[in-house]
C-alpha positions as MATLAB code, in Angstrom:
seq = 'MTVQYDITHTTCYRYSSPVTFGEHRVMFRPRDSHDQRVLATDLQVSPEAVVRMIQDPHSNSVALVTPLGAASELKIVCSFTIEHAHSQYPELQLSPSALIFPFAYSVEERFDLEHYMRPHHDDPDGVLTHWARQFMRTDGPTGTRNLLLNMNQFIRDHFGYAQREREGTQTPLQTLSLGTGTCRDFALLMMEAIRRLGVASRFVSGYLYDQALDSGSDAGTVGAGATHAWLQAYLPGAGWVTFDPTNNLLGGNQLIRVGVARDPSQASPISGNWFGAANAFLGMTATVQVRRVIPDG';
ca = [
      -3.111   25.164   42.539;
      -0.531   27.354   40.869;
       2.696   28.908   42.031;
       5.029   31.615   40.508;
       8.700   31.454   40.028;
      11.317   34.076   39.289;
      14.235   32.461   37.383;
      17.562   34.064   36.562;
      20.047   32.080   34.272;
      23.585   33.733   33.874;
      26.249   32.312   31.699;
      29.645   34.017   31.437;
      32.604   33.090   29.126;
      35.963   34.730   29.980;
      38.951   35.152   27.751;
      42.542   36.343   28.256;
      42.267   38.844   25.465;
      39.636   40.123   23.194;
      38.015   37.751   20.766;
      35.231   37.974   18.439;
      31.976   35.907   18.527;
      29.956   33.754   16.045;
      26.189   33.095   16.599;
      25.243   31.517   19.920;
      22.103   29.308   20.311;
      20.516   30.009   23.633;
      17.687   27.760   24.829;
      16.700   29.199   28.174;
      13.142   30.433   27.815;
      10.605   28.141   29.616;
       7.884   26.439   27.336;
       4.411   27.862   27.388;
       1.817   25.046   27.974;
      -1.529   24.329   29.722;
       0.374   23.770   33.066;
       3.137   26.365   32.650;
       2.762   30.005   31.411;
       5.642   32.680   30.955;
       4.436   35.855   32.419;
       7.636   38.026   31.853;
      10.879   37.698   30.061;
      14.207   39.511   29.697;
      17.451   38.883   27.911;
      20.658   40.938   28.525;
      23.728   40.441   26.523;
      27.235   42.093   27.005;
      28.836   43.011   24.617;
      25.907   44.414   22.575;
      24.338   41.929   20.323;
      21.832   41.149   17.700;
      19.057   38.737   18.977;
      16.609   36.781   16.946;
      14.014   34.606   18.436;
      12.898   31.288   16.522;
      11.127   28.105   17.297;
      12.987   24.832   16.501;
      11.303   21.711   14.882;
      10.128   20.701   18.506;
       8.684   24.169   19.100;
      11.189   25.099   21.610;
      11.885   28.769   21.929;
      15.549   29.530   20.878;
      17.427   32.986   20.937;
      20.050   33.224   18.232;
      22.461   35.666   19.721;
      25.291   37.318   17.634;
      27.636   39.605   19.625;
      28.786   42.682   17.953;
      32.536   43.679   18.207;
      35.347   41.980   20.270;
      35.452   41.580   23.962;
      37.202   39.476   26.675;
      33.992   38.454   28.184;
      30.556   37.427   26.859;
      27.752   37.533   29.445;
      24.148   36.366   28.774;
      21.557   36.876   31.441;
      18.016   35.553   30.943;
      15.249   36.411   33.438;
      11.804   34.973   33.601;
       8.724   34.999   35.681;
       6.468   31.888   35.209;
       3.213   30.498   36.669;
       3.342   26.732   37.039;
       0.338   24.533   37.813;
       0.685   21.512   39.893;
       1.008   18.367   37.792;
       1.522   15.389   39.720;
       0.033   12.050   38.402;
      -0.551    9.981   41.634;
      -2.716    7.429   39.743;
      -1.558    7.936   36.143;
      -5.132    7.848   34.565;
      -4.103    5.521   31.764;
      -6.391    4.255   28.858;
      -7.711    0.805   29.784;
      -5.539   -0.656   26.866;
      -2.374    0.774   28.442;
      -2.797   -0.370   31.974;
      -0.953   -3.678   31.490;
       2.392   -3.831   29.939;
       3.116   -4.424   26.981;
       0.629   -2.136   25.288;
       0.124   -0.786   21.824;
      -0.231    2.626   20.561;
      -2.889    3.439   17.983;
      -1.929    3.754   14.286;
      -2.295    7.451   14.540;
      -0.325    7.661   17.614;
       2.587    5.594   16.113;
       2.858    7.957   13.039;
       3.255   10.803   15.462;
       5.513    9.124   17.962;
       7.729    7.189   15.416;
      10.916    9.428   16.246;
      10.367    9.096   20.017;
      10.055    5.315   19.976;
      13.144    4.539   17.831;
      16.433    3.947   20.035;
      19.111    6.384   19.092;
      21.886    4.495   20.758;
      23.347    0.969   19.804;
      22.922   -1.938   21.990;
      24.745   -4.625   20.026;
      24.900   -7.293   22.620;
      21.478   -6.468   24.201;
      22.826   -5.268   27.507;
      20.504   -2.212   27.730;
      17.539   -4.401   26.640;
      18.295   -7.042   29.242;
      18.557   -4.514   31.979;
      15.222   -2.854   30.937;
      13.336   -6.172   31.067;
      14.376   -6.704   34.563;
      11.572   -4.255   35.502;
       8.892   -6.735   33.887;
       7.360   -9.254   36.351;
       7.708  -12.938   35.784;
       5.047  -14.034   38.262;
       2.040  -12.180   36.676;
       0.987   -9.225   34.701;
       3.276   -6.087   34.599;
       1.450   -2.857   35.355;
       2.592   -0.138   32.964;
       2.667    2.407   35.688;
       4.651    0.160   38.283;
       7.298   -0.645   35.644;
       8.000    3.059   34.942;
       7.934    4.065   38.567;
      10.199    1.183   39.542;
      12.640    2.035   36.891;
      12.666    5.645   37.906;
      13.343    4.890   41.540;
      15.957    2.158   40.717;
      18.057    4.604   38.804;
      17.924    7.219   41.685;
      18.849    4.314   44.316;
      21.537    2.348   42.571;
      23.379    5.020   40.434;
      25.771    7.814   41.845;
      25.476   11.229   40.782;
      28.649   12.692   39.529;
      29.024   16.255   38.090;
      31.049   16.397   34.898;
      32.546   19.539   33.426;
      32.929   18.434   29.850;
      30.060   18.825   27.413;
      27.923   15.916   26.178;
      26.216   12.914   27.436;
      27.319    9.557   28.272;
      25.759    6.741   26.190;
      23.391    4.385   28.168;
      25.968    1.553   27.944;
      28.520    3.817   29.475;
      26.171    4.960   32.325;
      25.395    1.153   32.970;
      29.085    0.228   33.089;
      30.203    3.164   35.313;
      27.253    3.201   37.726;
      27.477    6.994   37.796;
      26.369    9.874   35.751;
      24.786   13.303   35.552;
      20.937   14.078   35.295;
      21.354   14.221   31.461;
      22.999   10.729   31.493;
      20.179    9.292   33.792;
      17.344   10.835   31.641;
      18.929    9.301   28.492;
      19.393    5.775   30.071;
      15.714    5.577   31.030;
      14.720    7.097   27.690;
      16.623    4.463   25.731;
      15.663    1.636   28.028;
      11.768    2.168   27.711;
      12.200    2.762   24.074;
      13.752   -0.818   23.782;
      10.337   -1.953   25.549;
       8.216    0.069   22.879;
       7.440    3.024   24.942;
       7.942    6.609   23.266;
       9.907    8.942   25.303;
      11.548   12.320   24.874;
      14.391   14.295   26.561;
      13.538   17.427   28.609;
      15.887   20.263   29.713;
      14.997   22.901   32.272;
      15.245   24.066   35.736;
      14.440   22.526   39.230;
      13.180   24.483   42.073;
      14.291   23.559   45.733;
      12.677   25.329   48.590;
      15.906   25.012   50.550;
      17.902   27.293   48.387;
      15.475   30.135   49.257;
      16.987   30.165   52.686;
      20.531   29.628   51.685;
      20.548   26.009   52.638;
      22.116   23.090   50.696;
      19.814   21.875   48.228;
      17.816   18.626   49.079;
      17.211   17.738   45.391;
      19.947   16.993   42.841;
      20.156   19.549   40.136;
      18.733   22.425   41.931;
      20.736   25.836   41.297;
      21.841   24.775   37.737;
      20.373   23.543   34.653;
      18.427   20.085   34.949;
      17.191   17.258   32.691;
      14.759   14.552   32.954;
      12.328   12.744   30.486;
       8.708   12.380   29.590;
       7.110    9.082   28.394;
       4.101    9.081   26.352;
       1.180    7.091   27.758;
      -2.256    6.644   26.225;
      -4.877    8.431   28.310;
      -2.299   10.312   30.177;
      -0.114   12.014   27.387;
       3.394   13.022   28.134;
       4.171   11.979   31.684;
       7.214   13.524   33.473;
       9.935   11.239   35.234;
      13.058   12.409   36.890;
      15.186    9.519   37.567;
      17.902   11.653   39.302;
      15.594   12.626   42.162;
      12.817    9.904   41.656;
      10.099   12.640   40.870;
       6.973   11.889   39.027;
       5.556   15.166   37.692;
       5.099   17.980   40.268;
       5.673   21.729   39.871;
       9.404   21.610   40.854;
      10.368   20.864   37.252;
      10.198   23.793   35.055;
      10.456   22.780   31.136;
      12.465   24.715   28.795;
      13.363   22.349   25.843;
      12.197   19.011   24.662;
      13.824   16.761   22.112;
      14.554   13.315   20.605;
      18.055   13.308   21.963;
      19.948   15.495   24.553;
      22.221   16.851   21.747;
      19.122   18.666   20.423;
      18.499   20.406   23.792;
      21.669   22.133   24.810;
      21.089   25.253   26.946;
      23.741   27.173   25.030;
      26.077   26.693   22.238;
      28.235   28.714   19.864;
      31.690   29.684   18.674;
      34.362   32.428   19.031;
      37.491   33.439   17.094;
      40.900   34.366   18.553;
      44.044   32.941   20.024;
      43.862   29.249   20.709;
      44.635   29.629   24.373;
      42.449   32.674   24.982;
      39.655   30.861   26.561;
      39.873   30.962   30.360;
      36.663   29.227   31.406;
      32.927   29.469   31.716;
      30.459   29.816   34.704;
      26.828   29.341   34.743;
      24.476   29.902   37.607;
      20.646   29.545   37.838;
      18.514   30.966   40.622;
      14.862   29.796   40.852;
      12.912   31.417   43.607;
       9.234   31.117   44.380;
       7.178   34.350   44.360;
       5.325   34.859   47.685;
       2.162   37.116   46.960;
       1.875   40.101   49.041;
      -0.627   39.789   51.896;
];
């Protein structure tokens, strides 16, 4: 089963007086894949800008936007229509060698997955490693599927979601200490935890569809109506499997991939610079609308 979505992502920067702009790196376009196809795309920038499309080392689609002339507002509006196939993994069809944890990747897989297996954040006292190992059974074999599902659910059930205005992502140790975080923080926590257990993982940024928003109701899932983040774990026999610890989701067609990366810092939705008076910046707003397309008839 496939569904279609219309997505509009609007970002607006405001200034008290005209400023000039440097290059802005925009990662809004969903990734084409076997379960996700981009059918239409449009990018509008005000003031007028030069736009170049490139692919980064992870094959993400990136727009390099250079506004022309000075302005007191920079507005970037990206619109897409995508087709998304249902991609849940109720049984996680793993290779027999990966059913029980710990498992080993093949030599060829390890060559390709090396950067996704290596932890990127320090754990000098073993706090994160100890936390991750609690999901391994002590009374018998640990199923790989159950370990990952239990960790995914534990983060949703035991950590509080807290929006944060400032850019960046908490370290896993900060998230463990605070007991709160954003979707990016929770994705990074689970990524680094399973890397400590020898499982390859990567960060995913994108959008989250919630049917409730179509009728103007409050979102029932955390992250709808804004950019969202989750992770994928590489499991032999199943490939890259989606986990969203913020909402305890496993796959599904609610999650719309835009960027994948080794670390959240590589998948920022938008980044750039401007030149003007130090106190000119008034603020930034970003809105995301994801609506399901209902076929005529």
